[in-house]
RODREN-770399 format. One record per atom (N, C-alpha, C): residue in one letter; x, y, z. Coordinates in steps of 0.1 Angstrom, whole numbers, padded with zeros to 4 digits, always signed. Example, Ala and Ser with C-alpha at 12.3 -4.5 7.8 and 13.67 -1.06 7.14 Angstrom:
2
A+0132-0057+0078
A+0123-0045+0078
A+0132-0033+0078
S+0128-0022+0071
S+0137-0011+0071
S+0129+0000+0079
***
This chain:
373
X+0351-0657+0194
X+0343-0648+0187
X+0344-0634+0192
X+0345-0624+0184
X+0347-0610+0188
X+0335-0606+0197
X+0337-0598+0207
X+0327-0593+0215
X+0315-0586+0208
X+0319-0578+0197
X+0309-0571+0190
X+0299-0581+0183
X+0305-0592+0178
X+0296-0602+0172
X+0287-0609+0182
X+0292-0611+0194
X+0283-0616+0205
X+0272-0607+0208
X+0275-0594+0208
X+0264-0584+0211
X+0254-0585+0200
X+0258-0585+0187
X+0249-0585+0176
X+0240-0598+0176
X+0246-0609+0180
X+0239-0622+0180
X+0229-0621+0192
X+0233-0616+0203
X+0224-0615+0215
X+0212-0606+0211
X+0214-0595+0204
X+0203-0586+0200
X+0194-0593+0191
X+0200-0601+0182
X+0191-0609+0172
X+0183-0619+0179
X+0189-0626+0189
X+0181-0636+0196
X+0169-0630+0204
X+0172-0618+0209
X+0161-0612+0216
X+0149-0609+0207
X+0151-0608+0194
X+0139-0606+0185
X+0132-0618+0182
X+0136-0630+0186
X+0130-0643+0182
X+0115-0644+0187
X+0113-0640+0199
X+0099-0641+0204
X+0089-0633+0195
X+0093-0621+0192
X+0085-0612+0184
X+0083-0617+0170
X+0093-0624+0165
X+0092-0630+0151
X+0086-0643+0152
X+0084-0648+0163
X+0077-0662+0165
X+0085-0673+0158
X+0099-0673+0161
X+0107-0683+0155
X+0116-0688+0167
X+0121-0701+0164
X+0131-0707+0174
X+0145-0705+0170
X+0147-0702+0157
X+0161-0700+0151
X+0160-0693+0138
X+0171-0687+0134
X+0171-0680+0121
X+0182-0686+0112
X+0178-0688+0100
X+0188-0693+0089
X+0192-0680+0082
X+0205-0677+0083
X+0210-0664+0077
X+0217-0668+0064
X+0212-0663+0053
X+0216-0667+0040
X+0223-0655+0032
X+0220-0643+0036
X+0226-0631+0029
X+0240-0630+0033
X+0249-0629+0023
X+0264-0629+0027
X+0268-0618+0036
X+0262-0605+0034
X+0266-0594+0042
X+0261-0597+0057
X+0250-0602+0058
X+0245-0606+0072
X+0253-0617+0078
X+0257-0626+0070
X+0265-0637+0075
X+0278-0632+0080
X+0284-0623+0073
X+0297-0617+0077
X+0295-0608+0090
X+0284-0600+0090
X+0281-0591+0101
X+0280-0599+0114
X+0275-0611+0114
X+0272-0618+0126
X+0284-0628+0130
X+0291-0632+0120
X+0301-0643+0123
X+0315-0639+0120
X+0317-0629+0111
X+0331-0626+0106
X+0335-0634+0094
X+0326-0643+0089
X+0330-0652+0078
X+0330-0643+0065
X+0341-0644+0058
X+0343-0635+0046
X+0341-0642+0033
X+0336-0655+0034
X+0333-0662+0021
X+0322-0654+0014
X+0324-0653+0001
X+0314-0645-0007
X+0306-0654-0017
X+0293-0652-0018
X+0285-0659-0028
X+0289-0654-0042
X+0290-0664-0051
X+0294-0661-0065
X+0283-0658-0074
X+0271-0660-0070
X+0259-0658-0078
X+0247-0658-0069
X+0235-0653-0074
X+0223-0652-0066
X+0219-0665-0061
X+0220-0676-0069
X+0215-0689-0064
X+0226-0698-0060
X+0238-0692-0057
X+0249-0700-0051
X+0253-0694-0038
X+0259-0702-0029
X+0261-0698-0016
X+0274-0703-0010
X+0281-0694-0003
X+0293-0699+0004
X+0290-0705+0018
X+0277-0705+0021
X+0273-0711+0034
X+0261-0704+0040
X+0257-0709+0052
X+0246-0703+0059
X+0249-0704+0074
X+0243-0694+0081
X+0244-0695+0096
X+0231-0700+0101
X+0231-0708+0111
X+0220-0711+0119
X+0221-0706+0133
X+0214-0695+0136
X+0214-0689+0149
X+0203-0695+0157
X+0206-0703+0167
X+0196-0709+0176
X+0197-0703+0190
X+0188-0706+0199
X+0189-0700+0212
X+0201-0705+0219
X+0206-0717+0217
X+0217-0722+0225
X+0228-0728+0216
X+0228-0724+0203
X+0238-0729+0194
X+0240-0720+0183
X+0253-0720+0178
X+0257-0712+0166
X+0263-0721+0156
X+0258-0722+0144
X+0263-0732+0134
X+0265-0725+0121
X+0277-0727+0115
X+0280-0723+0102
X+0280-0735+0093
X+0271-0736+0083
X+0271-0747+0074
X+0277-0743+0061
X+0286-0750+0056
X+0292-0747+0043
X+0297-0759+0036
X+0304-0758+0025
X+0309-0769+0018
X+0324-0770+0019
X+0331-0780+0014
X+0345-0782+0016
X+0354-0771+0011
X+0349-0763+0002
X+0357-0752-0003
X+0360-0742+0008
X+0351-0740+0018
X+0352-0730+0028
X+0354-0735+0042
X+0356-0748+0044
X+0356-0753+0057
X+0368-0747+0066
X+0380-0748+0060
X+0391-0743+0067
X+0390-0728+0070
X+0385-0721+0060
X+0383-0706+0062
X+0373-0703+0073
X+0362-0711+0073
X+0352-0709+0083
X+0357-0712+0097
X+0365-0722+0098
X+0370-0726+0111
X+0380-0715+0117
X+0388-0709+0107
X+0397-0699+0111
X+0390-0686+0115
X+0380-0682+0108
X+0374-0669+0109
X+0363-0669+0119
X+0357-0680+0123
X+0345-0680+0131
X+0347-0690+0143
X+0356-0687+0152
X+0358-0697+0163
X+0346-0699+0172
X+0337-0690+0172
X+0325-0691+0181
X+0314-0700+0175
X+0316-0704+0162
X+0306-0712+0155
X+0310-0726+0154
X+0301-0735+0154
X+0303-0749+0151
X+0302-0751+0136
X+0312-0755+0129
X+0313-0756+0115
X+0309-0770+0110
X+0299-0770+0102
X+0294-0783+0096
X+0296-0782+0081
X+0303-0792+0076
X+0306-0793+0062
X+0296-0802+0055
X+0287-0797+0047
X+0278-0806+0040
X+0283-0811+0027
X+0279-0823+0023
X+0284-0829+0011
X+0273-0829+0000
X+0260-0829+0004
X+0250-0830-0006
X+0241-0817-0006
X+0246-0807+0001
X+0239-0794+0000
X+0232-0791+0013
X+0229-0778+0015
X+0223-0773+0027
X+0209-0780+0030
X+0201-0781+0020
X+0188-0787+0022
X+0188-0801+0028
X+0198-0809+0024
X+0200-0823+0029
X+0205-0823+0043
X+0213-0813+0047
X+0219-0813+0060
X+0210-0807+0071
X+0201-0798+0067
X+0193-0791+0077
X+0183-0800+0085
X+0175-0809+0079
X+0165-0816+0087
X+0170-0823+0100
X+0181-0830+0099
X+0186-0837+0111
X+0191-0827+0121
X+0197-0816+0116
X+0202-0806+0125
X+0191-0799+0133
X+0180-0796+0126
X+0169-0789+0132
X+0162-0798+0142
X+0162-0811+0139
X+0156-0820+0148
X+0164-0822+0161
X+0177-0822+0159
X+0186-0823+0171
X+0185-0811+0180
X+0181-0800+0175
X+0180-0787+0183
X+0166-0784+0187
X+0157-0793+0183
X+0142-0792+0186
X+0137-0778+0181
X+0140-0775+0169
X+0135-0763+0163
X+0122-0765+0155
X+0112-0759+0159
X+0099-0761+0153
X+0095-0750+0143
X+0100-0738+0145
X+0098-0727+0136
X+0111-0721+0132
X+0114-0722+0119
X+0127-0717+0114
X+0125-0705+0106
X+0130-0694+0110
X+0130-0682+0102
X+0141-0683+0091
X+0138-0677+0080
X+0148-0676+0069
X+0147-0663+0062
X+0157-0659+0055
X+0157-0646+0048
X+0151-0648+0034
X+0139-0644+0033
X+0132-0647+0020
X+0137-0638+0009
X+0144-0627+0012
X+0150-0619+0001
X+0161-0627-0007
X+0167-0637+0000
X+0178-0645-0006
X+0173-0658-0011
X+0164-0665-0004
X+0160-0678-0008
X+0151-0678-0021
X+0155-0686-0031
X+0147-0686-0043
X+0135-0695-0041
X+0125-0694-0050
X+0113-0703-0049
X+0118-0718-0051
X+0127-0720-0060
X+0132-0734-0061
X+0139-0739-0049
X+0147-0731-0042
X+0154-0735-0030
X+0144-0738-0019
X+0133-0729-0018
X+0123-0731-0008
X+0116-0744-0010
X+0112-0748-0023
X+0106-0760-0026
X+0114-0772-0022
X+0127-0771-0025
X+0136-0782-0022
X+0138-0784-0007
X+0140-0773+0000
X+0141-0774+0015
X+0128-0779+0021
X+0117-0774+0017
X+0104-0779+0022
X+0102-0794+0020
X+0106-0798+0008
X+0105-0812+0005
X+0114-0821+0014
X+0126-0816+0016
X+0135-0824+0025
X+0130-0825+0039
X+0124-0814+0044
X+0119-0814+0058
X+0107-0823+0059
X+0099-0824+0049
X+0088-0833+0049
X+0092-0848+0048
X+0102-0850+0040
X+0107-0864+0038
X+0114-0869+0051
X+0119-0860+0059
X+0127-0864+0071
X+0118-0871+0081
X+0105-0870+0080
X+0095-0877+0088
X+0093-0872+0102
X+0099-0860+0105
X+0096-0855+0118
X+0082-0850+0119
X+0075-0853+0130
X+0061-0850+0132
X+0059-0840+0143
X+0055-0828+0141
X+0054-0822+0127
X+0067-0817+0122
X+0068-0815+0108
X+0080-0810+0102
X+0081-0795+0106
X+0094-0790+0108
X+0096-0776+0111
X+0089-0767+0101
X+0083-0756+0106
X+0077-0747+0098
X+0087-0736+0094
X+0087-0733+0081
X+0096-0722+0076
X+0088-0709+0076
X+0095-0699+0082
X+0089-0686+0084
X+0098-0676+0077
X+0092-0670+0066
X+0100-0660+0058
X+0100-0647+0065
X+0113-0641+0066
X+0115-0628+0072
X+0122-0619+0063
X+0120-0606+0066
X+0127-0595+0058
X+0133-0586+0068
X+0146-0583+0067
X+0152-0573+0076
X+0155-0577+0090
X+0155-0590+0093
X+0158-0594+0107
X+0172-0589+0112
X+0182-0590+0103
X+0195-0586+0107
X+0198-0572+0102
X+0192-0568+0091
X+0194-0554+0086
X+0189-0543+0096
X+0180-0546+0105
X+0176-0537+0115
X+0187-0532+0124
X+0197-0542+0126
X+0209-0538+0134
X+0219-0531+0125
X+0220-0535+0113
X+0231-0530+0104
X+0229-0515+0100
X+0216-0510+0101
X+0213-0497+0098
X+0221-0487+0106
X+0224-0490+0119
X+0231-0482+0128
X+0246-0487+0128
X+0255-0479+0124
X+0269-0483+0123
X+0276-0480+0136
X+0285-0490+0140
X+0294-0488+0151
X+0305-0478+0147
X+0313-0474+0157
X+0324-0465+0154
X+0334-0472+0145
X+0337-0485+0147
X+0346-0493+0139
X+0341-0494+0125
X+0328-0495+0123
X+0323-0496+0109
X+0324-0483+0102
X+0322-0472+0109
X+0323-0459+0103
X+0337-0456+0099
X+0347-0460+0107
X+0361-0459+0103
X+0364-0467+0091
X+0359-0479+0091
X+0361-0488+0079
X+0356-0481+0066
X+0344-0476+0067
X+0338-0469+0055
X+0347-0457+0052
X+0351-0449+0062
X+0360-0438+0059
X+0372-0442+0052
X+0379-0453+0056
X+0391-0457+0049
X+0388-0461+0035
X+0377-0468+0033
X+0374-0472+0019
X+0371-0460+0010
X+0365-0450+0016
X+0362-0438+0009
X+0375-0430+0005
X+0384-0429+0015
X+0396-0422+0012
X+0404-0429+0002
X+0405-0442+0002
X+0412-0449-0008
X+0406-0446-0022
X+0393-0446-0023
X+0387-0444-0036
X+0389-0430-0041
X+0388-0420-0032
X+0390-0406-0036
X+0405-0404-0040
X+0414-0410-0033
X+0428-0408-0037
X+0431-0414-0051
X+0425-0426-0053
X+0426-0432-0066
X+0421-0423-0078
X+0409-0417-0075
X+0403-0408-0085
X+0412-0396-0088
X+0418-0390-0077
X+0427-0379-0079
X+0439-0383-0087
X+0444-0395-0085
X+0455-0400-0093
X+0452-0401-0108
X+0441-0406-0111
X+0438-0409-0125
X+0434-0396-0133
X+0431-0386-0125
X+0428-0373-0132
X+0440-0368-0140
X+0452-0372-0136
X+0464-0368-0144
X+0465-0374-0158
X+0458-0385-0160
X+0459-0391-0173
X+0446-0389-0182
X+0436-0383-0176
X+0424-0380-0184
X+0426-0370-0194
X+0421-0373-0206
X+0422-0363-0217
X+0411-0366-0227
X+0407-0355-0235
X+0397-0357-0245
X+0401-0368-0255
X+0392-0377-0258
X+0394-0388-0267
X+0397-0401-0261
X+0400-0401-0247
X+0401-0414-0240
X+0388-0421-0240
X+0388-0434-0243
X+0375-0441-0243
X+0370-0442-0228
X+0357-0442-0226
X+0351-0443-0213
X+0356-0456-0206
X+0357-0467-0214
X+0362-0479-0208
X+0376-0479-0203
X+0384-0471-0209
X+0398-0470-0205
X+0399-0462-0192
X+0391-0451-0191
X+0391-0443-0179
X+0385-0451-0167
X+0375-0459-0170
X+0369-0468-0159
X+0379-0478-0154
X+0386-0484-0164
X+0396-0494-0160
X+0408-0488-0152
X+0412-0476-0157
X+0423-0470-0150
X+0419-0467-0135
X+0407-0463-0133
X+0403-0460-0119
X+0402-0473-0111
X+0396-0483-0117
X+0395-0496-0110
X+0408-0502-0106
X+0417-0501-0116
X+0431-0506-0114
X+0438-0499-0103
X+0437-0486-0103
X+0443-0478-0093
X+0438-0481-0079
X+0425-0483-0078
X+0419-0487-0065
X+0424-0501-0060
X+0425-0510-0070
X+0430-0523-0066
X+0445-0522-0062
X+0453-0515-0069
X+0467-0513-0065
X+0469-0507-0052
X+0459-0498-0048
X+0460-0492-0035
X+0455-0500-0023
X+0450-0512-0026
X+0446-0522-0016
X+0432-0526-0015
X+0423-0520-0024
X+0409-0524-0024
X+0408-0539-0027
X+0399-0545-0020
X+0396-0560-0023
X+0388-0561-0035
X+0380-0551-0038
X+0372-0550-0051
X+0367-0536-0052
X+0360-0534-0063
X+0352-0522-0065
X+0338-0524-0058
X+0332-0514-0053
X+0319-0515-0047
X+0308-0519-0057
X+0310-0515-0069
X+0301-0517-0080
X+0309-0514-0093
X+0304-0518-0105
X+0312-0514-0117
X+0313-0499-0118
X+0325-0495-0121
X+0328-0480-0122
X+0319-0475-0134
X+0313-0463-0131
X+0306-0456-0142
X+0314-0444-0147
X+0316-0444-0160
X+0322-0432-0166
X+0313-0429-0178
X+0308-0417-0178
X+0298-0413-0189
X+0301-0399-0193
X+0304-0398-0206
X+0307-0384-0212
X+0297-0379-0221
X+0295-0366-0222
X+0286-0360-0231
X+0271-0365-0229
X+0265-0369-0240
X+0251-0374-0240
X+0249-0385-0230
X+0260-0394-0229
X+0259-0406-0220
X+0257-0402-0206
X+0261-0390-0202
X+0259-0386-0188
X+0245-0384-0184
X+0236-0384-0194
X+0221-0383-0191
X+0216-0397-0186
X+0224-0407-0187
X+0220-0420-0182
X+0225-0422-0168
X+0217-0422-0158
X+0222-0423-0144
X+0231-0434-0141
X+0228-0446-0147
X+0237-0458-0145
X+0242-0462-0158
X+0249-0453-0165
X+0255-0456-0178
X+0265-0467-0176
X+0267-0475-0187
X+0277-0485-0187
X+0288-0479-0196
X+0300-0478-0191
X+0311-0473-0200
X+0312-0480-0213
X+0313-0473-0224
X+0315-0479-0237
X+0328-0474-0243
X+0328-0475-0256
X+0340-0471-0264
X+0340-0456-0268
X+0329-0449-0265
X+0328-0435-0268
X+0339-0427-0262
X+0345-0418-0270
X+0356-0410-0264
X+0351-0400-0254
X+0358-0397-0244
X+0354-0386-0235
X+0356-0373-0242
X+0345-0365-0242
X+0346-0353-0250
X+0352-0341-0242
X+0356-0331-0249
X+0360-0318-0243
X+0349-0308-0243
X+0348-0301-0231
X+0337-0291-0230
X+0323-0296-0227
X+0322-0309-0225
X+0309-0315-0222
X+0309-0322-0208
X+0298-0325-0202
X+0298-0332-0189
X+0304-0345-0189
X+0312-0348-0179
X+0318-0361-0177
X+0315-0366-0163
X+0307-0377-0162
X+0302-0381-0149
X+0310-0394-0145
X+0315-0393-0133
X+0322-0405-0127
X+0314-0409-0115
X+0311-0422-0113
X+0305-0428-0101
X+0313-0440-0097
X+0319-0441-0086
X+0328-0452-0082
X+0329-0454-0067
X+0334-0465-0064
X+0336-0468-0049
X+0345-0480-0048
X+0351-0481-0036
X+0360-0492-0033
X+0354-0500-0021
X+0357-0513-0021
X+0354-0521-0010
X+0367-0525-0003
X+0368-0522+0010
X+0380-0524+0018
X+0376-0530+0031
X+0382-0541+0035
X+0378-0548+0047
X+0363-0551+0048
X+0357-0553+0037
X+0343-0557+0036
X+0334-0545+0034
X+0338-0533+0037
X+0330-0521+0037
X+0331-0513+0024
X+0320-0507+0020
X+0320-0500+0007
X+0320-0485+0008
X+0324-0479-0003
X+0322-0464-0004
X+0316-0461-0017
X+0310-0449-0019
X+0303-0446-0031
X+0303-0431-0033
X+0308-0426-0044
X+0310-0412-0047
X+0307-0409-0061
X+0301-0397-0064
X+0300-0393-0078
X+0305-0378-0079
X+0312-0376-0090
X+0316-0362-0094
X+0313-0360-0109
X+0310-0348-0112
X+0308-0344-0126
X+0316-0332-0129
X+0322-0332-0141
X+0331-0320-0144
X+0332-0320-0159
X+0339-0310-0164
X+0342-0308-0178
X+0357-0307-0180
X+0362-0314-0191
X+0376-0313-0195
X+0376-0300-0203
X+0384-0291-0198
X+0384-0278-0205
X+0376-0268-0198
X+0370-0258-0205
X+0362-0247-0199
X+0348-0250-0200
X+0341-0251-0188
X+0326-0254-0188
X+0319-0242-0194
X+0308-0245-0201
X+0299-0234-0206
X+0289-0230-0195
X+0281-0220-0199
X+0272-0214-0189
X+0261-0224-0185
X+0257-0233-0195
X+0246-0242-0191
X+0251-0253-0181
X+0263-0257-0183
X+0269-0267-0174
X+0270-0261-0160
X+0275-0248-0160
X+0277-0242-0147
X+0263-0240-0140
X+0253-0237-0147
X+0240-0235-0142
X+0234-0248-0136
X+0235-0259-0144
X+0230-0272-0139
X+0238-0276-0127
X+0251-0275-0128
X+0260-0279-0117
X+0257-0272-0104
X+0255-0259-0105
X+0252-0251-0093
X+0239-0255-0087
X+0229-0258-0096
X+0216-0262-0091
X+0217-0276-0083
X+0224-0285-0089
X+0226-0298-0082
X+0234-0297-0069
X+0244-0289-0069
X+0252-0286-0057
X+0243-0280-0046
X+0235-0270-0050
X+0226-0263-0040
X+0216-0273-0035
X+0211-0282-0043
X+0201-0292-0039
X+0207-0301-0028
X+0220-0306-0031
X+0226-0315-0022
X+0229-0308-0009
X+0234-0296-0009
X+0237-0288+0003
X+0225-0286+0011
X+0214-0282+0005
X+0201-0280+0012
X+0196-0292+0019
X+0197-0303+0012
X+0193-0316+0018
X+0202-0320+0030
X+0215-0318+0028
X+0225-0321+0039
X+0222-0313+0051
X+0218-0300+0049
X+0215-0292+0061
X+0204-0297+0069
X+0195-0305+0063
X+0183-0310+0070
X+0186-0323+0078
X+0198-0329+0076
X+0201-0342+0082
X+0204-0340+0097
X+0197-0347+0105
X+0199-0347+0120
X+0191-0359+0126
X+0194-0363+0138
X+0186-0374+0144
X+0171-0369+0145
X+0162-0377+0142
X+0148-0374+0142
X+0142-0368+0130
X+0150-0364+0120
X+0145-0359+0107
X+0140-0371+0099
X+0130-0368+0091
X+0124-0379+0082
X+0131-0379+0069
X+0133-0391+0064
X+0140-0392+0051
X+0132-0386+0040
X+0119-0387+0040
X+0110-0381+0030
X+0112-0366+0029
X+0114-0359+0041
X+0116-0345+0041
X+0129-0341+0036
X+0139-0349+0038
X+0153-0346+0033
X+0153-0347+0018
X+0146-0357+0012
X+0145-0358-0002
X+0137-0346-0008
X+0127-0342-0001
X+0118-0331-0006
X+0126-0318-0006
X+0135-0316+0003
X+0143-0304+0003
X+0152-0303-0009
X+0158-0314-0013
X+0166-0313-0026
X+0157-0311-0038
X+0146-0317-0038
X+0137-0315-0050
X+0131-0301-0051
X+0129-0295-0040
X+0124-0281-0040
X+0134-0272-0046
X+0147-0274-0043
X+0157-0265-0049
X+0157-0267-0064
X+0156-0279-0069
X+0156-0282-0084
X+0143-0277-0090
X+0132-0277-0083
X+0120-0272-0088
X+0121-0257-0090
X+0127-0250-0081
X+0129-0236-0082
X+0137-0232-0095
X+0146-0241-0099
X+0154-0239-0110
X+0148-0244-0123
X+0136-0250-0122
X+0130-0256-0134
X+0136-0269-0138
X+0142-0276-0129
X+0149-0288-0132
X+0144-0301-0125
X+0133-0299-0118
X+0128-0311-0110
X+0124-0322-0119
X+0120-0319-0131
X+0115-0330-0140
X+0126-0339-0145
X+0139-0335-0142
X+0150-0343-0147
X+0157-0350-0136
X+0151-0352-0124
X+0156-0359-0113
X+0147-0370-0110
X+0150-0382-0114
X+0140-0393-0113
X+0143-0404-0103
X+0155-0404-0097
X+0158-0414-0087
X+0158-0409-0073
X+0160-0417-0063
X+0160-0413-0049
X+0172-0405-0046
X+0171-0398-0035
X+0182-0389-0031
X+0194-0396-0026
X+0192-0408-0020
X+0204-0415-0014
X+0200-0428-0009
X+0210-0435-0004
X+0209-0449+0001
X+0219-0452+0011
X+0216-0461+0020
X+0226-0465+0030
X+0237-0473+0024
X+0249-0472+0030
X+0261-0479+0025
X+0268-0485+0038
X+0273-0497+0036
X+0280-0504+0046
X+0287-0517+0041
X+0283-0528+0046
X+0288-0541+0040
X+0283-0543+0026
X+0271-0537+0023
X+0265-0537+0010
X+0265-0523+0004
X+0265-0522-0009
X+0266-0509-0015
X+0252-0502-0014
X+0241-0510-0014
X+0228-0504-0012
X+0222-0511+0000
X+0219-0504+0011
X+0212-0509+0022
X+0204-0498+0028
X+0197-0500+0039
X+0189-0490+0046
X+0198-0480+0053
X+0194-0467+0054
X+0181-0462+0050
X+0180-0458+0035
X+0168-0457+0030
X+0166-0452+0017
X+0160-0438+0017
X+0166-0429+0010
X+0161-0415+0010
X+0155-0413-0004
X+0142-0411-0004
X+0135-0409-0016
X+0121-0404-0014
X+0113-0403-0025
X+0100-0397-0024
X+0089-0407-0020
X+0093-0420-0017
X+0083-0430-0014
X+0079-0429+0001
X+0067-0427+0004
X+0062-0427+0018
X+0064-0440+0025
X+0063-0451+0017
X+0065-0464+0023
X+0079-0466+0029
X+0089-0459+0024
X+0102-0461+0029
X+0106-0450+0039
X+0097-0441+0042
X+0100-0430+0051
X+0103-0434+0065
X+0115-0431+0070
X+0119-0434+0084
X+0125-0422+0090
X+0126-0422+0104
X+0133-0412+0111
X+0148-0416+0112
X+0156-0406+0110
X+0170-0408+0111
X+0175-0410+0125
X+0185-0418+0127
X+0191-0420+0140
X+0206-0418+0139
X+0212-0414+0150
X+0226-0412+0150
X+0234-0424+0146
X+0245-0422+0138
X+0254-0432+0132
X+0248-0440+0121
X+0237-0435+0115
X+0233-0440+0102
X+0243-0434+0091
X+0246-0442+0081
X+0255-0437+0071
X+0248-0439+0057
X+0248-0429+0049
X+0242-0430+0036
X+0247-0419+0026
X+0243-0420+0014
X+0247-0411+0004
X+0237-0400+0002
X+0241-0388-0003
X+0232-0377-0007
X+0237-0374-0021
X+0228-0377-0031
X+0232-0377-0045
X+0221-0372-0054
X+0217-0360-0054
X+0208-0355-0064
X+0215-0354-0077
X+0206-0355-0088
X+0212-0355-0101
X+0202-0349-0111
X+0207-0343-0122
X+0199-0338-0132
X+0204-0344-0145
X+0194-0350-0153
X+0198-0358-0165
X+0189-0353-0176
X+0195-0346-0186
X+0188-0340-0197
X+0192-0347-0210
X+0182-0353-0216
X+0184-0360-0229
X+0191-0351-0239
X+0199-0357-0247
X+0206-0349-0258
X+0215-0338-0253
X+0218-0338-0240
X+0228-0328-0234
X+0237-0336-0225
X+0232-0342-0215
X+0241-0349-0205
X+0235-0348-0191
X+0243-0349-0181
X+0238-0349-0168
X+0249-0345-0158
X+0244-0342-0146
X+0253-0338-0135
X+0248-0346-0122
X+0257-0353-0115
X+0254-0359-0102
X+0265-0356-0093
X+0262-0352-0081
X+0272-0349-0071
X+0269-0357-0058
X+0277-0366-0055
X+0273-0376-0044
X+0284-0376-0033
X+0279-0373-0021
X+0287-0374-0009
X+0282-0385+0000
X+0290-0390+0009
X+0286-0399+0019
X+0286-0391+0032
X+0275-0394+0041
X+0274-0386+0053
X+0271-0396+0064
X+0274-0392+0077
X+0270-0400+0088
X+0262-0390+0097
X+0251-0395+0103
X+0243-0387+0111
X+0249-0386+0125
X+0251-0373+0129
X+0256-0371+0142
X+0246-0363+0150
X+0249-0361+0163
X+0239-0354+0171
X+0237-0340+0167
X+0247-0334+0161
X+0246-0320+0157
X+0243-0318+0143
X+0241-0329+0135
X+0238-0327+0121
X+0245-0338+0113
X+0248-0335+0100
X+0255-0344+0091
X+0270-0342+0092
X+0277-0353+0093
X+0292-0352+0091
X+0294-0357+0077
X+0300-0349+0068
X+0303-0353+0055
X+0316-0361+0055
X+0317-0373+0050
X+0329-0381+0051
X+0338-0378+0040
X+0333-0372+0029
X+0342-0370+0017
X+0352-0359+0020
X+0364-0360+0014
X+0374-0349+0014
X+0376-0344+0000
X+0371-0351-0010
X+0373-0347-0024
X+0365-0334-0028
X+0372-0325-0035
X+0364-0313-0039
X+0353-0316-0048
X+0343-0307-0048
X+0331-0309-0057
X+0335-0304-0071
X+0342-0293-0071
X+0346-0287-0084
X+0359-0293-0089
X+0359-0301-0099
X+0371-0308-0104
X+0376-0300-0117
X+0388-0297-0117
X+0394-0290-0128
X+0404-0299-0135
X+0402-0301-0148
X+0410-0310-0156
X+0415-0302-0168
***
């Protein structure tokens, strides 16, 4: 097992007394990979490539026969158990053998149905008393929020791949090209460049469609002289990137230039506020204040940014919610992406990725903000 994984697991074990658990059942695939190196991916919300059982004196990876060989190769520090009738059937005997009385589990991943099945199996096993299931949130994510140097370099590589792919497809963009064709060209180019997947479905939205922050590319032709919004990212070696750019094919009019400049200024103002100790709520407010001065604050409805790593959306969250307000720490990685979305006109979003450094924000993007096509 890699030394970095040993450190992560030791840090996790140190949290057990505070969580009042004897072991943790890791179900979220990004957390599973973070702790073990196992790259098996869940194919659906209620399907799983396996689970980790992190106990005080044992490390177990439970999976089915599809992933046994892969798990043994990728996770030499874990004891691999192949279950034939499912995780819930396998766990009671294992928990009993390890004398685990309080089992933490990631409640964001476990469905109500899965919880009922597992509880039933633990009761049927006849252990007196049956292990108590303790639902937890963020047990592993608390570590993932601070990125190691290796993780930052992995994110940087994924970002560079995605930016280069975007630059390549600009050569074929033309008025009349369907949004779907442009989205596929970008995804195809990222795959050809070595991406294992896209970070999320590519967004291409032209004209009125650019007023939809998460527009789904359709068969509408990309217009000339109107906003065209791209939002895309690549996943490379497990790590994600996320970028948005908005531009016009042809000559932009004064309205586009005015909205673009306002969004650009909002992003730059927020970026200037980023440093260790700054509050996420204040950074979000800085961007909104710029848009308010321009009379555009009513057209910015989503949060300013989100963490990026093994998952495309992770902590920290930058937005107007006081409940999610946290202090920034060095080596946090997240997006800064203000946007203005005006019905019956279109929208502009400019998204960069940044890492918090001791002296402020390091912008990871190398792609220009102003795109000429």
